[in-house]
Every structure is written in structure tokens, then in C-alpha cells.
Phi, psi and omega in degrees: 000329181306312181292324179296320179292320177298321177292322180295323186235074176298339179293348174305327182294344177287342178279110184289326180286109185299322179295315178296317178304316180296321180292323178296314178299316180296328178296317177295321177298316178298316180299316179295326180292339181257004187236156172270001177276149178245165175305322179297321179303324184294341176276349185244333183277154177292151181287342178214148173262003182269355176243118182298133177056041179294126182260350182277128183287159175309309184291324177297315177296311184300313182292326175299315180298315180300314182292317178299314182296315183296312181294320177297315180298319179296318179294320178296319177298318182297313186266335185239002190301334179286340182245348187221111179281132178225127179263107183296324178298319179294318179300310183294315179300315180295320180293321178292325186266348191303329181250015180301330179293344178295340175292339173268333185280332183249156171211158179288146175222082187067239179267003181241188183230148178214172174289135175281173175301316177301316181295335176285337183255329184226128176283162187297337177298322180286312181291329177296316177297318179301313178299315182296319179295326177296338180254017177059035174293134181300151181303327180299328178275319176303323177304318181295321177297316184293325187252006183290332185254186183300334178300335181279356183295340180264009179241158172283123178269143171288172176303314179298326177297319177295319180300311181295314180303311183288324176299318179295311184288335174298327182255010176246308187301323177301328177282319181295326186259012177300142177255000000 
């Protein structure tokens, strides 16, 4: 599974801290061990079940979010870096992990996908943090998983939290709000 996760997430190499990179990979390995989804499935299933007939795959959405967040963070560091500290490793790790809990939230239903029993009771932000904590992901990254979605609206987000949240919604809301 280690190699499959590395193939799924070439962006892991953007995380300079080798220990953090390994923990992020292990979190995905743990999620796959608890799910009936495979890395191949993530290229075929919709990234959300909240948009009817969504054609964008989980991985296309996820990789878009990682790239949007990383590039946004780099530009913010360039122009605002003297006044605003941004940890690029935390941004990339958080962007890669923010939807890892969807492996607990979704399950196969023949050739389609549906909410699992867990997914009906717990959203992926909660299960994602649980998976990440089991792999000793630092709190700064767990925070990003917790606040990336609407559940995070009642918490103070870190700068990295805002970056991840907006990168995610930039590539979600246009589909949700299509007429």
C-alpha cells in the first residue's frame, strides 16, 4: 500500500519534513485499511455526494485543492511573508489529508458510492482528524482537517486553515451552485 499511496499522492514530495511526509502517507494507508475503497476507486468516484451527478473524481478535486493551496500559500509568503508566517509543509500536509476521512464516510454500493453508516453519523472532518491523530499527525495539521469544511466555521482558523478552506471551496462551490 505504501507505493500505491506514493503514486496516488506525488505531492507528498513537496513536504520537506521527512517525518511529517511519512506520517501523512501512513494516515492514508490506515484509511485504506479501514475502507472498502481502493486507490483506483478514488480516480473513479465523485469527490462529493452533495452534488447531483458529479462527474469530477475524488482525486481530480483533491489534487486541484492541494495545488491551489500550495500556490496560494507561496504567493502569500512572497507578498505578505514579513507580516504573516505560513508553514508550507503544514499547508501541503493539511491539503493532502483534509478529505482522508471520506474513506470512512463513503462505501461502495455495487458500481456506485453511497454514505456509509459512519458517514451518516460522522462527517469526514471528524473521522479524518481521528485517523490523523492515530498516526501522530501534529495538531497544526489536524486543525486543518477539522476546519476545512463548514464544521470549522465556528472555530478560529489559522492562516493555513484559511488557505485550505478557501482552496477547497473554490473547487467545490462552483459545482454546488451550478444552475
